[in-house]
N, C-alpha and C positions, 0 to 999 in steps of 0.2 A: 463601428462607428456607435457615438456618442449621439443619442438623443438629440433635437435643437432646441434650445432653452427659451423657452414663452419670451416673448416680448411684452416688458410691461407698458399698459396703456393707456396716456396720458392728455387727458384732454378738461376742455373750460367748456359747461355746462350752460342754460339758455337763465340760470341765476347767475352765473359769472362766476362757479363752485369749480374748483379743480378736483377732478372727479380722478381717482387712478382704480387701475383692474390690473393685476399680476399677471394677468393671463386673459382673453376673449369669457367671455361671458357664458355659464354653461346652464346655470340654472338664474332664469328672468322670469320678475312678475312683473306684470304691463299693467298700466294704471288708467287708460285711456285707449279704446277702440282704434283711433287712427295708429298707435304704436304698432298693436297687435295686426292691424293690417301688415305694418310697416313688417315685422320680424318674418311674417309666414312668406309675405312678396320675396323676400330675400332667401327663404331656403331655411331660418333660424325658425320654425316652427316648436320643432321639436324637442329645443331649447328653452320652452315657454312652459315653469310649470304650476305658472299663476295668472289670473287677469281680473278683469274688473267685472261689472255687470254687464256693463253694454256692450264687451265685445263678442260681437258674434258673426262676423266674417273674416274669416272664412268658416265655411262650416266645422270645419276643423277645430276651429279656438274650442268651439261648443265642450270639445269632451276637456278642456282643462277647466282646474279648479278654478272657483270666483272666491277672490277673496272683497267680495263687496263695491260699494259704490255708486248703490242706487238713490241713496237718499245724501248723498257728499260726503262718508264718511265711508274708512274703508276698519276692514278685520286690523286691528294688528299684530294681533295674537296666531291669525291662521298665518298671514303675511311671514311674521317671524316663523311659524311651523314649517316650511318651505323651505326655508334654508337658501333664501337666495342668493347668489353672489352679484346680483344686481336689479336693484327691479328700476325701470323707465317709467318717468312721469312727463306729465304733460300740461299745457296750460289751462287743463281742468282741474290740473293739480295747484293747494294753495303753496306758499313758502311756508307755510306752519305744517303741514302732511308732511312735506318734504323733510322738515328737521324733527320731526316728533319719528318719523322712518330712521334717520341720521342719528337721533340720541339712542335708537337702539342696537348701534353698530353696520347698520344697513348700508351697502350703497349705492346711493339716490343720483341716476343722471336723469333732468329735469332740461324735456326736447322743448324748444321756443315754435309755435308755431309758426308757419313757412307765410310771409308777406306774397308769394308771389310762386311757380311753379322752379323758377330756380332754386329759392330757397327748402322747396319740396325734396329737389333731386338732393341736396346738398344734407338734405336733415338723412334720407337715403345714404349716405355717404356716411353718416355718423356714426349711424347705429349700426352698418356694413365696419366697421373699424369694433365696436364696442361687443359684437357678437363670432366674429371672425369672419366675416364673409364679405368683406370689403370686394375680390371680385366680381361676385354678384352683385353685389352695388352697382357697379360699372357697368357693369351686362345690363343687368334692370334700366337705369340711369339713358342709357345708350340707346334701347328699345323705345323707351318711352318719348326719349327729345325725336325720337325720328317716327312716333305718331304724330306729337306735336306739330311737324313739319309737315307731315302732309295735308294736317285739318289746316295748318298756317297756306299752304299750296292753293288749295280748292276754295276755302274764302275768298283768295286775292282775286276770283275771276266770278266772286256776285255782285250780279248787279244789280242789287237792292241789298239795305240795309232795317229790314225789319224791326219795329218796336217789342218788346217782349216785358210782359209783365210776369214772373214770381213770384209766387204764392208761399208764403213761409205759412200761414195760419191762418185760416180762413171761419174761423169758431165765431169771427163776429163779423158777418158776411161782408153789414154795408160797410165797414171799414178795416178790411183783412191787413197784415200783417204781413211784411215784404223787405227788400233789402236796397240800404242805398249804394253809394259810392264807395270807394277805401275796401270793401268786400273782395273777396274771393271770385263769390257768385259770380259779383260784375265785371270782374275782371275777363272769367270768364265768356259770358255772355260776348260780351264784346271781339273779343277773341274767336269766339266761334262766328261773328259776322253779325251781330244782332245791334242794339239800343237797349241799354235798362230805362224799361218806362219810368223806374223812380229813381235813375241819377242823378235828380237834381235834390233828395230829401234831405234832410237835414238832420243829417247822422244817419250811420251806417244800417240799422234799420229803424223803422218804423211803420204806419198803418196811414192808406189812403183809402178814403172818399171814392164811393163812386162819381161824383163830382169831379178829383179830381183824377181820376180813372179816363173822362173821358173825355176828358182837357188831351190825358195823352195817349187814348184812343189805341192799344196796342194791337200788335197783327195777332200773335201769338201770348199765350197762357199756358205756364206751364204751372203745376200745382206739385210743388213738393211737402204738400198737406196728403197726398193722395194715399200716403200710409197709413192716414189716420183716419181712412173713409172719403176724406172730399172726392167730386164726382165729376166726370165736365157737366152733367144734367145738373146737378145742384147748382156749379156755376152760372149755369144761363139761365136758372129760373127764379136768380137771384133778382127786385125790382130793380130795373133801369139798366141793366146790365146788358140785356136786348140790342142794345142802339151801339154797342162795342163789335168792332170792327172782327176781332179775336173768335166773340160768340156765331156774329154771323157768319163767318164762314168757318165755324166749327173746328179752329184751330183753337182744341184747350185739351190740353193733355199731357194726364198724368206721371209727375220726375221723380226719381229715387233721390230724395234730398241726402243720403251719406254721400253720394258719388260727388257733392262739392261743398258739404259742408265738413266732412273729417281730411284734414290735410297732411293725405296721404297717399301712394301711388292711383291710384280708386281717381284719382283728381285728371287725371287723361282720361280716361273712361269717361268720365263729364262734360269734358270737352267737347269728346268725340260725338256724343248722344244728342248734346246741344246744338252742335254745326247738321248734325242730321237733322236734328227738327227743325233750326232756323233757317237750312237751306237745304233741303229734298232734291233740289233741282240738280246739285253738284254732288252729289252722292246716289245715284240712279247705279 
């Protein structure tokens, strides 16, 4: 009996480009940490032959050769030498970078950042199709949906809606950077049963002074900059911050920002972690 003929894969990417693969990609270069996480989560890790400098999760990804990216540029010669049948790009990559790879005869698929969890699920299915892991993608999406439903069910029983201040960068302690509305983080805080202290910020990202924070008086402070050395003790010692409820009640926690900033399956990890920090009484 003859072997089945591989089905050509025809898809439109985030730049509205028609992308065609003669068969599921077997030699993939990932140009974004979120793409790398998706590939490994779908069981396509062994098909990844190159990655960007920032792809460090899961740990196995560190064994894959890097093709640059730390200075915003990539080593095109290194990418070409890997002989990829697919380069998986993302929104951290510019259309010009995509074009440069395309000019070298390399097939590139540009995966747009999702704006909600449904969009993230769809991205998992897209990558599943591109890599021959559609079944694994469907299984993963079903599992993620079940976990999100569990959070939604628990949070529906919450008696309070704590105000949450999420610090992105506290290198200017008198006016740290945070996230406003229209971001994944804002949506996840809301879904986890909290209120983003900076939801009324003019723009998706900005700085809040201590005066502005006092008006919002967060119940919980989450340190997305904990990976860069920020601690609860440093925050509590800032001038004026001892007047905040979160400081007075010791509700200051380090937080793994990658879980809520990289648009991959770990967003659900982020949602679960947020819900447990915001409503520990519901997850005993």
